[in-house]
N, C-alpha and C positions, 0 to 999 in steps of 0.2 A: 241647871236649866240656862239655856241660852236665851238671851234678849234679842228681840228682833226690832228692827227699825221700821215703823210703819208711818209713811208720810201723812200729814194731815192737810186737808183741803186740796187745793189744786197744786200739790207738789209731787216731784218725782225723785226717787233715789236712783243714782247712777254710779256704776263702777267705771271710772275713766280708763281708757286704754292706757296700759302701762308703757313706761319707756321701752321695755323689752318687746312689747306688741309693736310699737312704733318703730324700733330698730329692725325688727324682722321685716316690716313693711318698706323701710327706707331702701333697703338694697333692691327691692322691686319698684319702689317709687309709687306704690299705691296700697290701700288697704280696702278690702271689700270692694275692689274694682274702682275706687275712687282715687285719683291722682292726689298725692299729699304734698303740699308745699314744703320746702325745706325748712321753713320756719316752725312748723308743726312739730317736727322731730326734735326741736331745741327748746320747746316751752312746754308748759302744762297742756294736757290734752283738752280739747274741746270736743271729743267725740267719746261715746262710751256706750255701755250696755245697761238697759233699764233692769233694776233689781226689785223694785217695789213702786207702787203707785198709790195715790190717794184718790180723791175724786177727780180723776182726769179722764178725757175722752178721746184725746189724739194718740196716746201711746199705751202700750201694754207691756208687762214684764216679758223681757227677753229681746225687746226691740233695740236696735243700734241707732243712736241719735247723735245729732250735731247740735250743739247748743252754744249760746253767747258766751264768750270767752271768760268774763268776769262776773257771771251772773249766778253764781252758786255759792253756797256755804259749805266748806269742807268740814266733814265729820269723820272721826275715827271710830271704827267698829271692829273689835277683835283684831287690832293691829293693822287694819287696812284703811287706807284714806278713800273715802266715798264722798261724792257730791250730792247735796240736796238742792234741788232747783225747782223754781215755779214753772209751771207748765207753759206759760207764755214766753219763756225763755228758751224753749226747744224751737229750733229753727227748721229742722227737717228730720225725717226717718231715713235710714240708708237701708236700701233693699237689695 
């Protein structure tokens, strides 16, 4: 039986873009039509895909979001590093 992470309250579970995702974009200098600063490719990602939501109104599962750089708790689930963050720390949705 697989365990799921279900965010409580106004929290969101995000899969950050991997280094590989950023490397692919680095050659193009953009990801999802947004120009990436060079520093983004050298540090932990502040962009990712929403995997699960608690009681939030601004995003839904599948959205690509930009969030405050040091505003998350890192959790490991099935060998993968995921970020759990408060809705208020999501800065924008990327469309």
